[in-house]
C-alpha positions in Angstrom: -76.7 10.0 44.5 -73.2 8.8 45.4 -73.0 6.7 48.6 -69.3 6.6 48.8 -67.3 9.6 50.1 -64.4 11.0 48.1 -61.1 11.2 50.0 -60.2 14.6 51.4 -56.7 16.1 51.4 -56.7 19.6 52.8 -57.9 21.4 55.9 -57.4 21.3 59.6 -57.7 18.0 61.5 -61.1 17.2 62.9 -61.4 17.2 66.7 -60.1 14.0 68.1 -59.0 12.7 64.7 -55.9 13.1 62.6 -57.8 13.2 59.3 -57.9 16.6 57.5 -61.1 18.6 57.4 -62.0 19.7 53.9 -65.3 21.2 55.0 -65.2 25.0 54.3 -68.8 26.2 54.0 -72.2 25.5 55.6 -75.4 26.8 53.9 -79.0 26.7 55.0 -82.4 28.2 54.3 -82.4 30.2 57.5 -85.6 28.7 59.0 -85.8 28.4 62.8 -84.5 25.1 64.2 -82.1 23.0 62.2 -81.3 25.6 59.5 -80.3 28.4 61.9 -78.4 26.1 64.2 -76.5 24.8 61.2 -75.4 28.4 60.5 -74.5 28.9 64.2 -72.4 25.7 64.2 -70.6 26.6 61.0 -69.7 30.0 62.4 -68.5 28.4 65.7 -66.2 26.2 63.7 -64.8 29.2 61.8 -66.4 28.1 58.5 -67.9 30.2 55.8 -71.7 30.3 56.1 -74.5 31.3 53.7 -77.4 30.1 51.8 -80.7 31.3 50.3 -83.6 32.5 52.4 -87.1 33.2 51.1 -87.8 36.8 49.9 -88.6 39.0 52.8 -86.1 37.0 55.0 -89.1 34.8 55.8 -89.0 32.5 58.8 -91.7 31.2 61.1 -90.6 33.9 63.6 -91.1 36.7 61.0 -88.5 38.5 58.9 -84.9 37.7 59.8 -82.7 40.1 57.9 -79.9 39.4 60.5 -79.3 36.2 58.5 -77.3 38.5 56.0 -74.6 38.6 58.7 -74.2 34.8 58.1 -73.7 35.4 54.4 -77.3 34.4 53.5 -79.0 36.0 50.5 -82.6 36.8 49.9 -84.1 34.6 47.2 -86.4 36.1 44.5 -89.3 33.8 45.7 -91.0 34.2 49.1 -91.9 30.5 49.1 -89.7 27.7 50.6 -89.2 25.2 47.7 -87.1 27.5 45.4 -84.7 28.4 48.2 -84.5 24.7 49.2 -83.6 23.7 45.7 -81.0 26.4 45.4 -79.3 25.5 48.6 -79.2 21.8 47.6 -77.8 22.8 44.2 -75.1 25.0 45.8 -73.8 22.2 48.0 -72.3 18.7 47.6 -74.4 17.1 50.3 -77.5 17.8 52.4 -77.8 16.9 56.1 -81.4 16.5 57.3 -82.0 16.9 61.0 -85.3 15.9 62.7 -88.4 14.1 61.9 -88.9 12.6 58.4 -92.1 12.6 56.5 -92.9 16.4 56.6 -93.6 18.4 53.5 -90.1 20.1 54.1 -88.5 16.7 54.3 -90.0 15.6 50.9 -89.2 18.9 49.3 -85.6 18.7 50.3 -85.3 15.0 49.4 -86.7 15.6 46.0 -84.2 18.5 45.4 -81.4 16.1 46.5 -82.6 13.5 43.9 -83.0 16.2 41.2 -79.5 17.6 41.6 -78.0 14.2 42.4 -76.4 15.3 45.7 -75.6 13.1 48.7 -78.2 12.9 51.5 -77.6 12.1 55.2 -80.5 11.9 57.6 -79.9 12.6 61.3 -76.1 12.0 60.9 -74.3 10.7 63.9 -70.6 11.1 64.9 -69.3 8.7 62.3 -71.2 10.3 59.4 -70.2 13.8 60.6 -66.6 12.9 60.6 -66.9 11.6 57.0 -68.8 14.8 56.0 -66.1 17.0 57.4 -63.3 15.0 55.6 -65.0 14.6 52.2 -67.2 17.6 51.4 -66.3 21.2 50.9 -69.9 22.6 51.1 -72.8 21.1 52.9 -76.4 22.2 53.2 -78.0 21.8 56.7 -81.8 21.4 56.6 -84.5 20.0 58.9 -87.5 20.7 61.0 -88.3 24.2 62.2 -88.3 24.8 65.9 -92.1 24.8 66.3 -92.4 21.4 64.8 -89.5 19.9 66.6 -88.3 21.9 69.6 -85.2 19.7 70.2 -83.9 19.8 66.6 -81.4 22.6 67.2 -79.8 20.5 70.0 -79.6 17.5 67.6 -77.6 19.7 65.2 -75.3 20.9 68.0 -74.6 17.4 69.1 -73.8 16.2 65.5 -71.4 19.1 64.9 -69.7 18.6 68.3 -67.3 16.0 66.9 -65.9 18.6 64.5 -64.5 20.8 67.2 
């Protein structure tokens, strides 16, 4: 994994900063909580959204075919690890929001190591500014709503610096 961020050169200026925003796309696995909020925040910022969701549009709240409106695609597998790996592979960096140490955390972290992508845990304002300036595609992952009811708000607060 690369710790340093490559310089960005294109895009709109990030809110409150003169630096250009290279971020163009937010992907996620569509689960309640951090994943879905990442898609909502990407849409709010006018970015492309998408990602892979388990077969059957599986979420803890039941099937969510409405995720197709966010550009999400249904994965061939109904289990979470294959879609997690695909979303990591399809992005330059993964942002994890919420508690660490869960099976989902380790699944995501292992995919990040496997694909040698950048990894940011509970990014704050300074990290989010760098993310927007230096990545084109990010994966938003984290706890589901039932495990961490406040995680969606954490995603909203992190993305607020971007506009």
